[in-house]
C-alpha positions in Angstrom: 186.9 23.9 167.0 187.2 27.7 167.5 189.5 29.6 165.2 193.2 30.0 165.9 193.6 33.5 167.1 197.1 35.1 166.8 198.2 38.7 167.3 200.2 39.2 164.1 201.2 37.2 161.0 204.6 36.6 162.6 202.8 34.8 165.4 201.9 32.1 162.9 205.5 30.8 163.1 204.6 29.0 166.4 202.0 26.9 164.5 204.0 25.7 161.5 203.5 22.0 160.9 200.4 21.8 163.1 196.7 21.3 162.3 195.2 24.7 163.3 191.5 24.1 162.7 188.7 21.8 161.9 185.8 23.9 160.6 182.0 23.5 161.0 180.1 21.4 158.6 178.7 23.1 155.5 175.9 21.7 153.3 176.5 21.9 149.6 173.0 22.3 148.2 171.8 21.6 144.7 170.8 25.3 144.5 174.4 26.4 145.3 175.6 23.9 142.6 173.1 25.4 140.1 174.2 28.9 140.9 177.9 28.0 140.5 177.0 26.4 137.2 175.4 29.6 136.0 178.2 31.8 137.1 180.9 29.7 135.5 178.9 28.7 132.4 179.6 25.0 133.4 176.2 23.4 133.1 177.4 19.8 132.5 174.6 17.4 133.4 176.5 15.7 136.2 176.1 19.0 138.1 172.6 20.2 137.1 170.4 17.4 135.8 169.3 15.3 138.8 167.1 12.9 136.9 169.9 12.0 134.4 172.5 11.9 137.2 170.3 9.3 139.1 170.2 7.1 136.0 173.6 7.6 134.4 176.1 8.9 137.0 178.2 6.5 139.1 177.4 8.8 142.0 173.6 8.3 141.8 173.0 12.1 142.1 174.4 15.4 140.9 177.8 16.5 142.2 179.4 19.8 142.9 182.0 21.2 140.6 185.6 20.7 141.8 186.1 24.4 141.5 183.1 25.0 143.7 184.6 22.9 146.4 187.9 24.7 146.0 186.2 28.1 146.1 184.8 27.3 149.5 188.3 27.2 151.0 188.1 31.0 151.7 184.9 30.4 153.6 186.5 27.8 155.7 189.6 29.9 156.3 187.4 32.6 157.9 186.4 29.9 160.5 190.0 28.6 160.9 192.1 31.7 161.7 191.9 35.2 163.0 194.9 37.6 162.9 194.1 40.5 165.3 196.6 43.1 164.0 199.4 43.8 161.6 197.4 42.9 158.5 196.4 45.7 156.1 195.1 43.1 153.7 195.2 39.4 153.0 195.6 38.2 149.4 195.1 34.9 147.8 198.5 34.4 146.2 197.8 31.1 144.5 197.9 27.4 144.9 200.8 25.0 144.7 198.8 21.8 144.3 195.1 20.9 144.1 193.6 17.4 143.9 190.0 16.2 143.9 190.2 12.6 145.2 186.4 12.2 145.5 183.2 13.9 144.4 180.9 16.1 146.6 177.4 14.8 146.2 174.6 17.4 146.1 173.1 18.1 149.6 176.1 16.5 151.4 178.1 18.1 154.2 181.7 19.1 154.0 184.2 20.7 156.3 187.9 21.6 156.2 191.0 20.5 158.2 193.6 23.2 158.0 197.3 22.7 158.6 199.9 25.5 158.5 202.7 24.1 156.3 205.1 27.1 156.3 205.5 30.8 156.9 208.0 33.0 155.0 208.8 36.6 155.9 209.0 38.9 152.9 209.9 42.6 152.9 206.3 43.8 152.8 204.3 40.7 153.9 204.2 37.3 155.5 203.5 34.4 153.2 201.7 31.4 154.7 201.1 28.1 153.0 198.2 26.2 154.3 197.3 22.6 153.5 193.5 22.3 153.4 191.7 19.0 153.3 188.0 19.2 152.5 186.3 16.1 153.9 182.8 14.9 153.8 180.6 13.6 156.6 179.9 10.4 154.6 183.1 10.0 152.7 186.2 8.0 153.4 188.4 10.0 151.0 188.8 13.8 151.1 187.0 15.7 148.4 189.7 18.3 147.9 193.3 18.7 149.1 195.0 21.9 148.3 198.1 23.8 149.2 197.0 27.5 149.4 199.3 30.4 149.6 198.1 33.5 151.4 200.1 36.7 151.7 199.4 39.0 154.7 200.5 42.5 153.9 201.4 44.8 156.8 
């Protein structure tokens, strides 16, 4: 699905309550998981030790960190929406709620479904809340569901 293209942040109001994008599939490789483990100092065996994970993990392989999955939301949003003008900068303002209903196995593919929940006009910005559901090609349950707040400063 191509990105939603709007002229200005105020144009987002027309899309409140609607799914605005389904992104392309993205492969979460073991190498990416290893790199994330190094950057975050989270080298727990369920993420980095394939042999042990095959033997002891209920997933049968290593899994991505929940925070790695969450961090990919900004990558997916670049595919989901384009605001042509009226934005000096977009800022990650935070999250209202995040859940990780299922694990992302190493070397699996994920994508995001993006719904615009709300838009609020502020004196110097527009604040949009997106519900992002990260799903897996081979998973019945989503891997991550998050309400993400983005402020678009004019």
